[in-house]
All heavy atoms as TSV, in Angstrom:
chain	resi	resn	atom	element	x	y	z
A	1	MET	N	N	-64.865	100.693	4.060
A	1	MET	CA	C	-63.466	100.337	3.970
A	1	MET	C	C	-62.772	101.217	2.922
A	1	MET	O	O	-61.670	101.681	3.154
A	1	MET	CB	C	-63.334	98.858	3.631
A	1	MET	CG	C	-61.912	98.399	3.574
A	1	MET	SD	S	-61.123	98.537	5.166
A	1	MET	CE	C	-60.535	96.929	5.363
A	2	ALA	N	N	-63.438	101.426	1.821
A	2	ALA	CA	C	-62.845	102.252	0.773
A	2	ALA	C	C	-62.643	103.687	1.246
A	2	ALA	O	O	-61.627	104.322	0.919
A	2	ALA	CB	C	-63.715	102.217	-0.479
A	3	LEU	N	N	-63.594	104.199	2.021
A	3	LEU	CA	C	-63.470	105.557	2.548
A	3	LEU	C	C	-62.270	105.663	3.486
A	3	LEU	O	O	-61.505	106.630	3.435
A	3	LEU	CB	C	-64.749	105.965	3.273
A	3	LEU	CG	C	-64.783	107.382	3.819
A	3	LEU	CD1	C	-64.622	108.400	2.702
A	3	LEU	CD2	C	-66.098	107.623	4.551
A	4	TYR	N	N	-62.074	104.649	4.331
A	4	TYR	CA	C	-60.928	104.640	5.247
A	4	TYR	C	C	-59.620	104.619	4.453
A	4	TYR	O	O	-58.696	105.377	4.741
A	4	TYR	CB	C	-61.010	103.432	6.181
A	4	TYR	CG	C	-59.767	103.268	7.029
A	4	TYR	CD1	C	-59.557	104.059	8.149
A	4	TYR	CD2	C	-58.793	102.336	6.690
A	4	TYR	CE1	C	-58.416	103.924	8.915
A	4	TYR	CE2	C	-57.653	102.197	7.450
A	4	TYR	CZ	C	-57.471	102.988	8.560
A	4	TYR	OH	O	-56.335	102.855	9.310
A	5	GLU	N	N	-59.536	103.754	3.449
A	5	GLU	CA	C	-58.311	103.673	2.648
A	5	GLU	C	C	-58.045	104.983	1.928
A	5	GLU	O	O	-56.898	105.418	1.818
A	5	GLU	CB	C	-58.401	102.517	1.653
A	5	GLU	CG	C	-58.264	101.172	2.312
A	5	GLU	CD	C	-58.246	100.031	1.319
A	5	GLU	OE1	O	-58.339	100.276	0.098
A	5	GLU	OE2	O	-58.133	98.884	1.765
A	6	HIS	N	N	-59.091	105.620	1.442
A	6	HIS	CA	C	-58.917	106.905	0.765
A	6	HIS	C	C	-58.409	107.961	1.748
A	6	HIS	O	O	-57.521	108.749	1.413
A	6	HIS	CB	C	-60.233	107.358	0.132
A	6	HIS	CG	C	-60.112	108.655	-0.600
A	6	HIS	ND1	N	-59.382	108.781	-1.761
A	6	HIS	CD2	C	-60.603	109.876	-0.314
A	6	HIS	CE1	C	-59.434	110.034	-2.165
A	6	HIS	NE2	N	-60.172	110.722	-1.305
A	7	LYS	N	N	-58.950	107.959	2.966
A	7	LYS	CA	C	-58.502	108.914	3.982
A	7	LYS	C	C	-57.017	108.713	4.277
A	7	LYS	O	O	-56.254	109.681	4.341
A	7	LYS	CB	C	-59.320	108.730	5.267
A	7	LYS	CG	C	-58.907	109.680	6.382
A	7	LYS	CD	C	-59.660	109.406	7.658
A	7	LYS	CE	C	-58.891	108.373	8.436
A	7	LYS	NZ	N	-59.352	108.201	9.810
A	8	ILE	N	N	-56.593	107.467	4.424
A	8	ILE	CA	C	-55.181	107.169	4.696
A	8	ILE	C	C	-54.307	107.604	3.526
A	8	ILE	O	O	-53.230	108.178	3.713
A	8	ILE	CB	C	-54.995	105.664	4.993
A	8	ILE	CG1	C	-55.771	105.272	6.246
A	8	ILE	CG2	C	-53.526	105.299	5.124
A	8	ILE	CD1	C	-55.386	106.034	7.491
A	9	PHE	N	N	-54.771	107.358	2.315
A	9	PHE	CA	C	-54.015	107.761	1.136
A	9	PHE	C	C	-53.849	109.277	1.082
A	9	PHE	O	O	-52.757	109.789	0.839
A	9	PHE	CB	C	-54.709	107.263	-0.137
A	9	PHE	CG	C	-54.095	107.813	-1.389
A	9	PHE	CD1	C	-52.903	107.310	-1.857
A	9	PHE	CD2	C	-54.704	108.852	-2.072
A	9	PHE	CE1	C	-52.320	107.827	-2.998
A	9	PHE	CE2	C	-54.141	109.376	-3.210
A	9	PHE	CZ	C	-52.941	108.862	-3.677
A	10	VAL	N	N	-54.929	110.010	1.330
A	10	VAL	CA	C	-54.874	111.476	1.288
A	10	VAL	C	C	-53.947	112.007	2.385
A	10	VAL	O	O	-53.125	112.898	2.135
A	10	VAL	CB	C	-56.288	112.085	1.412
A	10	VAL	CG1	C	-56.227	113.596	1.602
A	10	VAL	CG2	C	-57.114	111.742	0.173
A	11	GLN	N	N	-54.048	111.465	3.592
A	11	GLN	CA	C	-53.160	111.912	4.674
A	11	GLN	C	C	-51.702	111.647	4.309
A	11	GLN	O	O	-50.833	112.489	4.529
A	11	GLN	CB	C	-53.500	111.198	5.974
A	11	GLN	CG	C	-54.771	111.675	6.604
A	11	GLN	CD	C	-55.152	110.864	7.836
A	11	GLN	OE1	O	-54.624	109.780	8.076
A	11	GLN	NE2	N	-56.077	111.398	8.605
A	12	GLY	N	N	-51.422	110.467	3.769
A	12	GLY	CA	C	-50.060	110.145	3.361
A	12	GLY	C	C	-49.544	111.077	2.282
A	12	GLY	O	O	-48.388	111.493	2.299
A	13	THR	N	N	-50.419	111.418	1.345
A	13	THR	CA	C	-50.034	112.345	0.279
A	13	THR	C	C	-49.711	113.718	0.852
A	13	THR	O	O	-48.704	114.332	0.492
A	13	THR	CB	C	-51.159	112.452	-0.767
A	13	THR	OG1	O	-51.417	111.147	-1.298
A	13	THR	CG2	C	-50.777	113.378	-1.890
A	14	LEU	N	N	-50.546	114.206	1.759
A	14	LEU	CA	C	-50.303	115.515	2.363
A	14	LEU	C	C	-49.019	115.533	3.176
A	14	LEU	O	O	-48.307	116.539	3.203
A	14	LEU	CB	C	-51.488	115.918	3.241
A	14	LEU	CG	C	-52.796	116.216	2.500
A	14	LEU	CD1	C	-53.926	116.449	3.498
A	14	LEU	CD2	C	-52.636	117.416	1.581
A	15	TRP	N	N	-48.725	114.429	3.860
A	15	TRP	CA	C	-47.521	114.349	4.695
A	15	TRP	C	C	-46.310	113.858	3.912
A	15	TRP	O	O	-45.229	113.693	4.479
A	15	TRP	CB	C	-47.755	113.435	5.884
A	15	TRP	CG	C	-48.779	113.932	6.849
A	15	TRP	CD1	C	-49.122	115.224	7.101
A	15	TRP	CD2	C	-49.606	113.138	7.692
A	15	TRP	NE1	N	-50.106	115.289	8.051
A	15	TRP	CE2	C	-50.434	114.020	8.439
A	15	TRP	CE3	C	-49.750	111.780	7.894
A	15	TRP	CZ2	C	-51.354	113.578	9.359
A	15	TRP	CZ3	C	-50.666	111.339	8.816
A	15	TRP	CH2	C	-51.461	112.229	9.541
A	16	GLN	N	N	-46.505	113.575	2.618
A	16	GLN	CA	C	-45.453	113.064	1.732
A	16	GLN	C	C	-44.877	111.752	2.266
A	16	GLN	O	O	-43.672	111.558	2.354
A	16	GLN	CB	C	-44.365	114.112	1.527
A	16	GLN	CG	C	-44.893	115.356	0.855
A	16	GLN	CD	C	-43.840	116.420	0.670
A	16	GLN	OE1	O	-42.727	116.320	1.189
A	16	GLN	NE2	N	-44.183	117.451	-0.076
A	17	VAL	N	N	-45.792	110.844	2.662
A	17	VAL	CA	C	-45.429	109.524	3.163
A	17	VAL	C	C	-46.197	108.491	2.351
A	17	VAL	O	O	-47.381	108.668	2.076
A	17	VAL	CB	C	-45.814	109.389	4.657
A	17	VAL	CG1	C	-45.592	107.971	5.147
A	17	VAL	CG2	C	-45.063	110.384	5.497
A	18	ASN	N	N	-45.536	107.414	1.965
A	18	ASN	CA	C	-46.217	106.333	1.266
A	18	ASN	C	C	-46.845	105.418	2.322
A	18	ASN	O	O	-46.170	104.613	2.950
A	18	ASN	CB	C	-45.243	105.555	0.382
A	18	ASN	CG	C	-45.936	104.473	-0.412
A	18	ASN	OD1	O	-47.128	104.230	-0.245
A	18	ASN	ND2	N	-45.189	103.811	-1.270
A	19	SER	N	N	-48.134	105.541	2.514
A	19	SER	CA	C	-48.835	104.814	3.575
A	19	SER	C	C	-48.881	103.314	3.330
A	19	SER	O	O	-49.174	102.553	4.251
A	19	SER	CB	C	-50.264	105.341	3.696
A	19	SER	OG	O	-50.263	106.718	3.939
A	20	TYR	N	N	-48.642	102.897	2.111
A	20	TYR	CA	C	-48.789	101.484	1.777
A	20	TYR	C	C	-47.468	100.821	1.399
A	20	TYR	O	O	-47.457	99.779	0.770
A	20	TYR	CB	C	-49.809	101.327	0.646
A	20	TYR	CG	C	-51.169	101.817	1.064
A	20	TYR	CD1	C	-51.631	103.068	0.669
A	20	TYR	CD2	C	-51.967	101.059	1.901
A	20	TYR	CE1	C	-52.869	103.524	1.085
A	20	TYR	CE2	C	-53.205	101.517	2.321
A	20	TYR	CZ	C	-53.649	102.746	1.903
A	20	TYR	OH	O	-54.861	103.206	2.321
A	21	ASP	N	N	-46.346	101.405	1.831
A	21	ASP	CA	C	-45.071	100.750	1.560
A	21	ASP	C	C	-44.866	99.586	2.528
A	21	ASP	O	O	-45.561	99.456	3.532
A	21	ASP	CB	C	-43.914	101.745	1.638
A	21	ASP	CG	C	-43.674	102.284	3.033
A	21	ASP	OD1	O	-44.514	102.049	3.917
A	21	ASP	OD2	O	-42.651	102.950	3.237
A	22	GLN	N	N	-43.926	98.727	2.247
A	22	GLN	CA	C	-43.722	97.523	3.055
A	22	GLN	C	C	-43.336	97.858	4.487
A	22	GLN	O	O	-43.784	97.216	5.429
A	22	GLN	CB	C	-42.667	96.618	2.421
A	22	GLN	CG	C	-42.557	95.258	3.071
A	22	GLN	CD	C	-43.860	94.475	3.024
A	22	GLN	OE1	O	-44.610	94.531	2.063
A	22	GLN	NE2	N	-44.141	93.729	4.081
A	23	TRP	N	N	-42.509	98.889	4.679
A	23	TRP	CA	C	-42.100	99.278	6.034
A	23	TRP	C	C	-43.316	99.676	6.862
A	23	TRP	O	O	-43.466	99.258	8.010
A	23	TRP	CB	C	-41.108	100.432	5.944
A	23	TRP	CG	C	-40.640	100.914	7.282
A	23	TRP	CD1	C	-39.661	100.351	8.049
A	23	TRP	CD2	C	-41.147	102.026	8.018
A	23	TRP	NE1	N	-39.532	101.061	9.224
A	23	TRP	CE2	C	-40.427	102.094	9.224
A	23	TRP	CE3	C	-42.131	102.972	7.783
A	23	TRP	CZ2	C	-40.652	103.073	10.181
A	23	TRP	CZ3	C	-42.366	103.950	8.742
A	23	TRP	CH2	C	-41.624	103.988	9.918
A	24	GLY	N	N	-44.207	100.464	6.279
A	24	GLY	CA	C	-45.401	100.890	6.995
A	24	GLY	C	C	-46.319	99.731	7.332
A	24	GLY	O	O	-46.921	99.675	8.407
A	25	VAL	N	N	-46.418	98.777	6.428
A	25	VAL	CA	C	-47.259	97.601	6.666
A	25	VAL	C	C	-46.693	96.777	7.821
A	25	VAL	O	O	-47.433	96.330	8.702
A	25	VAL	CB	C	-47.370	96.748	5.385
A	25	VAL	CG1	C	-48.031	95.412	5.660
A	25	VAL	CG2	C	-48.135	97.513	4.308
A	26	GLU	N	N	-45.378	96.612	7.844
A	26	GLU	CA	C	-44.748	95.828	8.916
A	26	GLU	C	C	-44.908	96.513	10.273
A	26	GLU	O	O	-45.188	95.851	11.274
A	26	GLU	CB	C	-43.259	95.592	8.613
A	26	GLU	CG	C	-43.022	94.672	7.438
A	26	GLU	CD	C	-43.640	93.303	7.623
A	26	GLU	OE1	O	-43.576	92.743	8.736
A	26	GLU	OE2	O	-44.208	92.792	6.642
A	27	ILE	N	N	-44.749	97.833	10.315
A	27	ILE	CA	C	-44.940	98.565	11.568
A	27	ILE	C	C	-46.381	98.421	12.039
A	27	ILE	O	O	-46.655	98.229	13.232
A	27	ILE	CB	C	-44.566	100.056	11.395
A	27	ILE	CG1	C	-43.077	100.204	11.130
A	27	ILE	CG2	C	-44.992	100.879	12.605
A	27	ILE	CD1	C	-42.188	99.804	12.287
A	28	GLY	N	N	-47.327	98.505	11.110
A	28	GLY	CA	C	-48.736	98.341	11.458
A	28	GLY	C	C	-49.030	96.969	12.040
A	28	GLY	O	O	-49.804	96.846	12.996
A	29	LYS	N	N	-48.399	95.941	11.498
A	29	LYS	CA	C	-48.586	94.584	12.038
A	29	LYS	C	C	-48.050	94.493	13.459
A	29	LYS	O	O	-48.673	93.879	14.337
A	29	LYS	CB	C	-47.870	93.563	11.155
A	29	LYS	CG	C	-48.546	93.297	9.842
A	29	LYS	CD	C	-47.737	92.266	9.070
A	29	LYS	CE	C	-48.244	92.057	7.678
A	29	LYS	NZ	N	-47.404	91.093	6.942
A	30	GLN	N	N	-46.886	95.086	13.706
A	30	GLN	CA	C	-46.302	95.055	15.049
A	30	GLN	C	C	-47.182	95.793	16.047
A	30	GLN	O	O	-47.448	95.293	17.141
A	30	GLN	CB	C	-44.903	95.660	15.033
A	30	GLN	CG	C	-43.881	94.840	14.297
A	30	GLN	CD	C	-42.546	95.546	14.183
A	30	GLN	OE1	O	-42.365	96.637	14.709
A	30	GLN	NE2	N	-41.611	94.924	13.484
A	31	LEU	N	N	-47.624	96.980	15.671
A	31	LEU	CA	C	-48.479	97.757	16.576
A	31	LEU	C	C	-49.809	97.054	16.814
A	31	LEU	O	O	-50.316	97.038	17.933
A	31	LEU	CB	C	-48.710	99.154	16.014
A	31	LEU	CG	C	-47.493	100.064	15.987
A	31	LEU	CD1	C	-47.825	101.366	15.270
A	31	LEU	CD2	C	-46.998	100.336	17.387
A	32	GLY	N	N	-50.366	96.469	15.768
A	32	GLY	CA	C	-51.616	95.729	15.915
A	32	GLY	C	C	-51.466	94.548	16.859
A	32	GLY	O	O	-52.341	94.275	17.679
A	33	GLY	N	N	-50.340	93.848	16.769
A	33	GLY	CA	C	-50.077	92.734	17.676
A	33	GLY	C	C	-49.981	93.182	19.120
A	33	GLY	O	O	-50.483	92.521	20.029
A	34	GLN	N	N	-49.333	94.330	19.346
A	34	GLN	CA	C	-49.224	94.866	20.704
A	34	GLN	C	C	-50.595	95.225	21.258
A	34	GLN	O	O	-50.915	94.906	22.404
A	34	GLN	CB	C	-48.342	96.109	20.720
A	34	GLN	CG	C	-46.882	95.848	20.517
A	34	GLN	CD	C	-46.075	97.146	20.479
A	34	GLN	OE1	O	-46.608	98.223	20.725
A	34	GLN	NE2	N	-44.804	97.034	20.152
A	35	VAL	N	N	-51.404	95.871	20.443
A	35	VAL	CA	C	-52.738	96.277	20.897
A	35	VAL	C	C	-53.586	95.053	21.210
A	35	VAL	O	O	-54.255	94.988	22.242
A	35	VAL	CB	C	-53.421	97.177	19.845
A	35	VAL	CG1	C	-54.885	97.396	20.181
A	35	VAL	CG2	C	-52.697	98.507	19.739
A	36	LEU	N	N	-53.545	94.047	20.335
A	36	LEU	CA	C	-54.338	92.840	20.581
A	36	LEU	C	C	-53.906	92.129	21.852
A	36	LEU	O	O	-54.747	91.655	22.615
A	36	LEU	CB	C	-54.243	91.892	19.385
A	36	LEU	CG	C	-55.066	92.283	18.173
A	36	LEU	CD1	C	-54.795	91.323	17.017
A	36	LEU	CD2	C	-56.534	92.306	18.497
A	37	SER	N	N	-52.594	92.050	22.087
A	37	SER	CA	C	-52.129	91.376	23.306
A	37	SER	C	C	-52.564	92.150	24.547
A	37	SER	O	O	-52.919	91.558	25.561
A	37	SER	CB	C	-50.615	91.176	23.288
A	37	SER	OG	O	-49.943	92.395	23.410
A	38	LEU	N	N	-52.541	93.475	24.489
A	38	LEU	CA	C	-53.005	94.273	25.623
A	38	LEU	C	C	-54.489	94.057	25.866
A	38	LEU	O	O	-54.947	93.969	27.005
A	38	LEU	CB	C	-52.749	95.757	25.379
A	38	LEU	CG	C	-51.307	96.217	25.465
A	38	LEU	CD1	C	-51.186	97.653	24.994
A	38	LEU	CD2	C	-50.787	96.077	26.872
A	39	MET	N	N	-55.251	93.967	24.802
A	39	MET	CA	C	-56.692	93.798	24.941
A	39	MET	C	C	-57.038	92.395	25.444
A	39	MET	O	O	-57.986	92.220	26.194
A	39	MET	CB	C	-57.379	94.086	23.616
A	39	MET	CG	C	-57.257	95.547	23.222
A	39	MET	SD	S	-57.878	95.902	21.597
A	39	MET	CE	C	-59.616	96.043	21.969
A	40	ASP	N	N	-56.253	91.404	25.037
A	40	ASP	CA	C	-56.513	90.029	25.474
A	40	ASP	C	C	-56.098	89.797	26.923
A	40	ASP	O	O	-56.793	89.117	27.674
A	40	ASP	CB	C	-55.770	89.031	24.583
A	40	ASP	CG	C	-56.395	88.902	23.214
A	40	ASP	OD1	O	-57.575	89.288	23.058
A	40	ASP	OD2	O	-55.709	88.425	22.301
A	41	ASP	N	N	-54.953	90.365	27.318
A	41	ASP	CA	C	-54.387	90.081	28.636
A	41	ASP	C	C	-54.793	91.077	29.708
A	41	ASP	O	O	-54.547	90.852	30.886
A	41	ASP	CB	C	-52.857	90.045	28.560
A	41	ASP	CG	C	-52.360	88.942	27.637
A	41	ASP	OD1	O	-53.111	87.979	27.403
A	41	ASP	OD2	O	-51.230	89.057	27.156
A	42	ASN	N	N	-55.389	92.203	29.322
A	42	ASN	CA	C	-55.735	93.280	30.261
A	42	ASN	C	C	-54.518	93.731	31.073
A	42	ASN	O	O	-54.618	93.999	32.260
A	42	ASN	CB	C	-56.857	92.867	31.208
A	42	ASN	CG	C	-58.204	92.959	30.548
A	42	ASN	OD1	O	-58.394	93.730	29.631
A	42	ASN	ND2	N	-59.131	92.163	31.011
A	43	LYS	N	N	-53.364	93.800	30.446
A	43	LYS	CA	C	-52.150	94.225	31.140
A	43	LYS	C	C	-52.183	95.722	31.397
A	43	LYS	O	O	-52.633	96.500	30.572
A	43	LYS	CB	C	-50.914	93.899	30.304
A	43	LYS	CG	C	-50.653	92.421	30.158
A	43	LYS	CD	C	-49.415	92.195	29.334
A	43	LYS	CE	C	-49.162	90.717	29.150
A	43	LYS	NZ	N	-48.028	90.453	28.274
A	44	SER	N	N	-51.699	96.119	32.547
A	44	SER	CA	C	-51.662	97.546	32.858
A	44	SER	C	C	-50.301	98.156	32.543
A	44	SER	O	O	-50.170	99.361	32.483
A	44	SER	CB	C	-52.010	97.779	34.324
A	44	SER	OG	O	-51.079	97.125	35.139
A	45	THR	N	N	-49.256	97.343	32.389
A	45	THR	CA	C	-47.936	97.865	32.055
A	45	THR	C	C	-47.643	97.568	30.590
A	45	THR	O	O	-47.815	96.443	30.120
A	45	THR	CB	C	-46.844	97.232	32.933
A	45	THR	OG1	O	-46.871	95.815	32.753
A	45	THR	CG2	C	-47.074	97.561	34.396
A	46	HIS	N	N	-47.208	98.580	29.871
A	46	HIS	CA	C	-46.944	98.438	28.449
A	46	HIS	C	C	-46.128	99.621	27.972
A	46	HIS	O	O	-45.844	100.541	28.723
A	46	HIS	CB	C	-48.248	98.343	27.682
A	46	HIS	CG	C	-49.258	99.346	28.132
A	46	HIS	ND1	N	-49.204	100.666	27.792
A	46	HIS	CD2	C	-50.326	99.228	28.945
A	46	HIS	CE1	C	-50.193	101.313	28.349
A	46	HIS	NE2	N	-50.888	100.469	29.067
A	47	ASN	N	N	-45.760	99.592	26.717
A	47	ASN	CA	C	-44.947	100.668	26.167
A	47	ASN	C	C	-45.713	101.489	25.136
A	47	ASN	O	O	-45.123	102.105	24.272
A	47	ASN	CB	C	-43.664	100.105	25.551
A	47	ASN	CG	C	-43.951	99.131	24.436
A	47	ASN	OD1	O	-45.089	98.798	24.152
A	47	ASN	ND2	N	-42.909	98.660	23.782
A	48	MET	N	N	-47.018	101.529	25.257
A	48	MET	CA	C	-47.840	102.330	24.362
A	48	MET	C	C	-47.905	103.766	24.886
A	48	MET	O	O	-47.642	104.024	26.051
A	48	MET	CB	C	-49.266	101.769	24.274
A	48	MET	CG	C	-49.372	100.335	23.838
A	48	MET	SD	S	-49.001	100.038	22.117
A	48	MET	CE	C	-50.384	100.789	21.320
A	49	SER	N	N	-48.284	104.686	24.011
A	49	SER	CA	C	-48.452	106.071	24.450
A	49	SER	C	C	-49.632	106.163	25.409
A	49	SER	O	O	-50.498	105.293	25.444
A	49	SER	CB	C	-48.694	106.985	23.250
A	49	SER	OG	O	-49.952	106.705	22.673
A	50	ALA	N	N	-49.664	107.230	26.184
A	50	ALA	CA	C	-50.735	107.400	27.170
A	50	ALA	C	C	-52.101	107.478	26.501
A	50	ALA	O	O	-53.080	106.919	27.006
A	50	ALA	CB	C	-50.480	108.655	27.998
A	51	SER	N	N	-52.182	108.132	25.351
A	51	SER	CA	C	-53.475	108.249	24.671
A	51	SER	C	C	-53.944	106.896	24.147
A	51	SER	O	O	-55.123	106.559	24.248
A	51	SER	CB	C	-53.400	109.269	23.536
A	51	SER	OG	O	-52.449	108.878	22.579
A	52	SER	N	N	-53.022	106.102	23.609
A	52	SER	CA	C	-53.391	104.763	23.125
A	52	SER	C	C	-53.831	103.872	24.278
A	52	SER	O	O	-54.816	103.142	24.169
A	52	SER	CB	C	-52.214	104.109	22.402
A	52	SER	OG	O	-51.879	104.835	21.243
A	53	ALA	N	N	-53.104	103.954	25.386
A	53	ALA	CA	C	-53.458	103.147	26.558
A	53	ALA	C	C	-54.842	103.510	27.067
A	53	ALA	O	O	-55.632	102.632	27.422
A	53	ALA	CB	C	-52.414	103.337	27.655
A	54	LYS	N	N	-55.164	104.795	27.082
A	54	LYS	CA	C	-56.470	105.239	27.568
A	54	LYS	C	C	-57.584	104.762	26.633
A	54	LYS	O	O	-58.647	104.329	27.105
A	54	LYS	CB	C	-56.491	106.763	27.695
A	54	LYS	CG	C	-57.728	107.284	28.349
A	54	LYS	CD	C	-57.831	106.808	29.791
A	54	LYS	CE	C	-59.021	107.410	30.483
A	54	LYS	NZ	N	-59.211	106.874	31.817
A	55	LEU	N	N	-57.356	104.826	25.327
A	55	LEU	CA	C	-58.356	104.354	24.378
A	55	LEU	C	C	-58.617	102.854	24.551
A	55	LEU	O	O	-59.759	102.400	24.513
A	55	LEU	CB	C	-57.916	104.649	22.946
A	55	LEU	CG	C	-58.013	106.099	22.513
A	55	LEU	CD1	C	-57.347	106.294	21.160
A	55	LEU	CD2	C	-59.459	106.546	22.469
A	56	ILE	N	N	-57.551	102.081	24.748
A	56	ILE	CA	C	-57.705	100.639	24.965
A	56	ILE	C	C	-58.465	100.389	26.258
A	56	ILE	O	O	-59.368	99.558	26.322
A	56	ILE	CB	C	-56.326	99.941	24.981
A	56	ILE	CG1	C	-55.719	99.997	23.580
A	56	ILE	CG2	C	-56.457	98.494	25.456
A	56	ILE	CD1	C	-54.270	99.571	23.526
A	57	GLU	N	N	-58.105	101.136	27.307
A	57	GLU	CA	C	-58.789	100.992	28.599
A	57	GLU	C	C	-60.283	101.300	28.468
A	57	GLU	O	O	-61.124	100.558	28.975
A	57	GLU	CB	C	-58.148	101.940	29.607
A	57	GLU	CG	C	-58.769	101.910	30.981
A	57	GLU	CD	C	-58.145	102.950	31.900
A	57	GLU	OE1	O	-56.929	103.173	31.806
A	57	GLU	OE2	O	-58.892	103.545	32.697
A	58	LEU	N	N	-60.620	102.387	27.783
A	58	LEU	CA	C	-62.022	102.744	27.584
A	58	LEU	C	C	-62.769	101.679	26.779
A	58	LEU	O	O	-63.920	101.345	27.072
A	58	LEU	CB	C	-62.142	104.106	26.909
A	58	LEU	CG	C	-61.738	105.306	27.747
A	58	LEU	CD1	C	-61.698	106.564	26.898
A	58	LEU	CD2	C	-62.688	105.471	28.915
A	59	PHE	N	N	-62.106	101.145	25.766
A	59	PHE	CA	C	-62.722	100.091	24.960
A	59	PHE	C	C	-62.998	98.856	25.803
A	59	PHE	O	O	-64.079	98.268	25.730
A	59	PHE	CB	C	-61.823	99.727	23.774
A	59	PHE	CG	C	-62.352	98.614	22.949
A	59	PHE	CD1	C	-63.344	98.858	22.000
A	59	PHE	CD2	C	-61.893	97.318	23.115
A	59	PHE	CE1	C	-63.857	97.813	21.243
A	59	PHE	CE2	C	-62.398	96.274	22.360
A	59	PHE	CZ	C	-63.395	96.535	21.425
A	60	LEU	N	N	-62.029	98.470	26.620
A	60	LEU	CA	C	-62.216	97.278	27.463
A	60	LEU	C	C	-63.318	97.497	28.488
A	60	LEU	O	O	-64.094	96.570	28.775
A	60	LEU	CB	C	-60.895	96.923	28.159
A	60	LEU	CG	C	-59.799	96.396	27.235
A	60	LEU	CD1	C	-58.491	96.251	27.997
A	60	LEU	CD2	C	-60.204	95.090	26.592
A	61	GLN	N	N	-63.411	98.694	29.048
A	61	GLN	CA	C	-64.466	98.980	30.024
A	61	GLN	C	C	-65.832	98.959	29.373
A	61	GLN	O	O	-66.805	98.518	29.988
A	61	GLN	CB	C	-64.225	100.346	30.670
A	61	GLN	CG	C	-63.081	100.361	31.633
A	61	GLN	CD	C	-62.807	101.755	32.172
A	61	GLN	OE1	O	-63.416	102.729	31.762
A	61	GLN	NE2	N	-61.846	101.849	33.090
A	62	SER	N	N	-65.933	99.390	28.140
A	62	SER	CA	C	-67.228	99.417	27.461
A	62	SER	C	C	-67.703	98.016	27.084
A	62	SER	O	O	-68.891	97.810	26.856
A	62	SER	CB	C	-67.171	100.289	26.213
A	62	SER	OG	O	-66.388	99.679	25.206
A	63	ASN	N	N	-66.784	97.052	27.050
A	63	ASN	CA	C	-67.145	95.684	26.684
A	63	ASN	C	C	-67.328	94.777	27.896
A	63	ASN	O	O	-67.518	93.587	27.755
A	63	ASN	CB	C	-66.107	95.082	25.745
A	63	ASN	CG	C	-66.214	95.681	24.363
A	63	ASN	OD1	O	-67.292	96.052	23.916
A	63	ASN	ND2	N	-65.091	95.793	23.696
A	64	ASP	N	N	-67.253	95.328	29.098
A	64	ASP	CA	C	-67.439	94.516	30.310
A	64	ASP	C	C	-68.884	94.280	30.605
A	64	ASP	O	O	-69.797	94.872	30.277
A	64	ASP	CB	C	-66.791	95.190	31.526
A	64	ASP	CG	C	-65.276	95.060	31.467
A	64	ASP	OD1	O	-64.779	94.202	30.723
A	64	ASP	OD2	O	-64.605	95.823	32.177
């Protein structure tokens, strides 16, 4: 977990973005909720990017 947080911190520093500000945390919660609902409902229609949709699809297929 610490390694992941450090990676996020370094990426944010390089991109000059505060990865742990309140706005970023709220966006992360919204995106996480969307991903969880897609994974729970197996919906094929959504507003996620094509790469995110494919990753979710692959994850669901691997857990069948």
